N, C-alpha and C positions, 0 to 999 in steps of 0.2 A: 505496498502498499505508498509505504512510504516512496518506496521508489517509484510508483508510477509519479507522485503527486513531484518528484523531485523535475522527471520527466517533462510533466504539464507545465513548470514551471519554465524550463530552458526552453521549449514548443513555444510560448510565451512570450518572450523576449526574443528570438530570431525573429520572429513575425514581426515583431517591434521594429525590431530593426532593416529587417527588410522590406516595411511599410516605409517605414522614415528616407530609405537610401531610392532614389528613383534610376540610380544609371546601374549597368550591369558592373557584377559583382569586380571587383580588381583580382587581378593576379601577379603575383609575386614572383623572381625569379632571379638565379644569379648565375653571374656567365663571368668566366677565366680567361682574360688574357696572359698566355705564356709571355715571357720576357719580356716582359714591358719596360720601354726605355726612357726614360724622364728627359725634361729638359736638361737639368744640370751634368748628365751623362749619367747619371747613375741608374741602378738597372732592377728590378724584381723580376723572380723566374718565376712566381705569379702575385698578380696584381685581380682579387677580385670583384665585379661591379652588383650591384645591388637594383634591379630596379621592379616598376608596378608599370602594369598596363590594364588599358577599360577600353573595351570592343576589342574590333578588326580589321586588319586591317585591307585594302581594296585596292584594287590597281585602275589608272585610267586607258583611252587607246592606246596611250605609246606606250603600254606596259609595265610604266613607272607605277610606284605605288602611288598614289595619291590622295591620302585622310590621314596620314602619320602628322602625332600632334608632341612636339618631345616641350617639356614645360621644366622647367630650372628651377632649385632652389637656393637659400640662399644662404650665408655664414654659419655654421653648425648649425642649419635645418637637413631636413631628409624629404625627400620625395615624399611621404604619408603626411606632410604637411596637407598638401593639396587635397586630401579627400575630407577636409574638414566640411561643415554643412556652409559653413559664411562661404568659400570658395567651391568646394565642387557644387552645393546646392546650388550657386548660382550659374555654374556652368557648362558640368557633365550633364543634365537632366534632358529627359524629353523637348523638344523644341529649343532647348538655349543655344548660345554661341557656339557652343563645342559638344555639342551632343554625342557622349558617348555609344550611342547606336548607332553613329555616322561617322564617326569619325576612331582611330585609332589612336588610344593616348597612353604617351610614355613618360613616367615621371622616374627617373634618375637618381641613386645614393651617390657622390659623388665623391671620387676619390679622395680620401678621410674624416669621411661621414658618415653615419646612420649604421647603415651592415654591410656597407664596401670596405675594404682593405685599409688601417688607416694604424697612424702610430703606436696606440692604444689595446689593440690584437696579441704585440708581443715585441714589436721592434724597439717601439717607443723613441728615441731620438736618431734613433740608427735608421730611420724610415725614409726614403727620397723626398727633399723639400723640393716639393711638390708644388707648381705653378696651374694661372687658371688653363693655358694654355695647355698642361699633358690632362688634364681634366677634361679638356674640350678633343682632345684626340682620343680619350680612352673612352667618352660616351659616341665619339664619332663609330671607334669599332667596333662599338655594342651594337651600333644600328645598323651596319653595313654587314659584321660579320656574322653577327649571333642571332638576330630580330629579321635579317634580311630588308631591314629598308633603305634604298634605293633612294630615298625622296622625301624630303615636308613640307605638308604643308603649310607648318608656320611654328618657327624657335621662337619661344618665349620664358621669361624667367623672370624671378623676384631679386632686385639689393644683387646680388654678388650670381646668381641666373639671369638678368638682368644683363650684366657685365658682359657674362659669356655667350649671351645673345650675340651683342658686337660684334667677340669675336668668331663665333660662328658665321656671319652673314660677311665677311672679307677674308674668311681662310676658306670657306667653300657657297663661293659666292652664289655657286650655282644649283649650290642641294637643297634651297628650299625657294618655297612662293611667297611668307612674310614672314616677319620679324618684329616684335615688341618688346624690348628692355624699359624693363617699371623698377624705375625707383634707384638710375644708376646715372654715372656721366663715360661719356664715352672717353677721359682722358684718364693720363697719369694719374694716383693715388700721391697727392702731395697736400699740401698744408695743413690743417685740422684734422682733415681724414685718414690720411698718413700718422700726425702725429698720438692720434688717440688710438690706434692700432699697435703702434710699435710702442704704447705704451702699456696696453695690453698683458705684452710678452713682456715687458722688463717687471712689469707689477709680479708678473706669475716668475721668471727667475731672479728676482730679486728673495725673493722668499726660503731659507734655509732648506726645508720641509720639501723644497720641488727638488735637491740634491741630482743637477745636473737633468735629472728630467729619470732618475731610475728611485723614483719615490715608491711607496708602499701602500702607503694613502695618502690624498689625494693632498695638496700642498694648500690647507685653504684660507691660509691667512692671503696669501697674494692669487690665490682664487680667485676670492673675494671681491676684491680691488681690482682684479679685469674682469668683472660681474660687472662691476659699478659702472666702468668704463661703458661697457658694451648696454645698460641700459639706457646709459643715457646719450652715446650714439642714436638709437633709438628709439630714445624716447617725444611726446607729444605733450606740449609743456599744458595748453590748453585743456585736453582728458587726464594727464594725470589730476590737474587742479580740480578737476568735476569729481572726477572721482577719488581725492585725496584733499577736500578743502581745509579740512583743521593740523593740529600739531599730530592731534593721537593717530589720526588713521594716515597722514601720513608716514608716520613713521610704523606702523604696522603694517601698512603696503608695501613697504620700503624692504619689512625683515622674512615678510612673505614670499616677495619676488625673488629677493638673497638666498633664500632659502630654497628656492625654488629650482634654482640654479644648479647653486651647488649638487644639489639629487641627481642631476642630472650631463654635468660638464667634466670632462677629465680636462686637463691641464697642458699634457702635449698636445692632446688633436688639437686642444681650442690655440694655441702658437701657430700649431702648421697651416690650420683654417686661417689665420688672420694675417700671417706671411707669406701667403699662397697667390697672395695680392700684389706681391712685392715687384714685378713686372708688366704689371697689367698697362698699358698705352693705347690703344685705338687711333687713336688721332690719328699717328700718319698712315694710317691701312685704312680709313673712313670711306676713301671714292671709290674703291674695290666690289662695294656692298651694291649689288644689282638689285634686294629682293624689295618691295617696300616697304618702310618701313616706320610704325609711328610708336616713339615714346612717349613715358606718361612717366612724370615726377608727379609731387607733391609740396605747397608752398611749405609747411608746415617741418617735412623731411630735414632732420638735422644733419644730416650725411651726406645729402646734395643740395646745400641750402641754393636756392633761386638765386640773392643778391650774387652768385660768382659768376653771374653770365656764362656759363661755360658752354653750355647746349647750344643755346643761342647760336654761337660762334659755330661750334665744331659741326653741328645735322645738315650747315648749308654744303660740307664735303659730300654728302650725302643725295646720288639724283631726286628720286624717289622717298624725300622722307618727310615726318611733321612733326614737330615738338609739343605736347601738352601740357599744364602747367594747372594742376589742379588748386583751384585755391582752397583754403582754407574755412571747413566750417566744423562742424558739431561730428560731423560722417569720419570727417578724415583724423587719422593717428595716425601722423606724425613719418616716419621710416614705413610702417607695418600697413600701410594707406592701401602699398602692393599688393597686399591679400586680400584685397575689400571688392572684387570685381563688381557690386553694387554700385562702387563708384566711378570704374573706369570701364565698364563692360562694354559702351556705346562705340568707346573706341577701336575696341577690341572687333565684333560686330563690326566698324567702318573698313577695319583693313581686312578682314575677311572678306568683307563685300569686294571690295578693290585690286585683292589679289588672286581674284577667284578664275581660272580659269577656263574659257570658255568653249 
């Protein structure tokens, strides 16, 4: 009797889950790349890439795949984050812009992130010093060698994934129909952005408990300091004021956020993730981009502040490109606006329309 009761409860929750999910069930997989050579010249015998797909691939009259969508996550993130109700719930459902019954959606965990190969697996600071170029190359191999994707309908991404979208555009200019970078700039990371990333690394390395990366337990003092830098990089002053309008609420929110990050972050992985942007600089290569492109940033993004004027300057190098700067509203959330398609989804819809192959 007890067993039947437990089964009925399980069926109820599974049914509820399926009702709430209006897109095809995600399928996870792994692909191991043998003898992967990094930009530094270092090499790993095996690099594992974890990925999730939704939907089924289709081909056009030319024999090439015509419905593959690559979506790239941000620094310290994973592909799984795009399955949230805020993101997938506004894009992947029937009739929505990236309807997963129509498109073949690919969500990857980049090198150094999620369930893909990363320093914390075993090598620690002996793991090769990977870059965005390495990440893009690894994903290209995943797509072409394993998933047999020979063309992308769209490449898009948030933050680091947005930056990698620019790299995809000029590295493989004929490989995609459309590009949508979110919360990024197509320039070398410098100024305050670089200083904050460097400070994240320094705060961890200054903690004696880091032990040159050979720690048994996380170096919590240095890691907490690094987390503080990260929190203020991606925060929204307006939203934080709304969420914590008193001193007590502010301190409580801070403690909970730091505790949550400490429970999921690894110090070495964090160092590598933020150092991977060190050679990023699409600016000299932007004229190579051929696919229609719409870049979207928000005015309250403190990682890519609009007063720099860099996007307006650089996007002119691309023949078919447009820049959208979202104004600050009660709906925007600083850098994190990149994961809220309810705000910028109409521009994705526009991009898919103008890039559609007749």
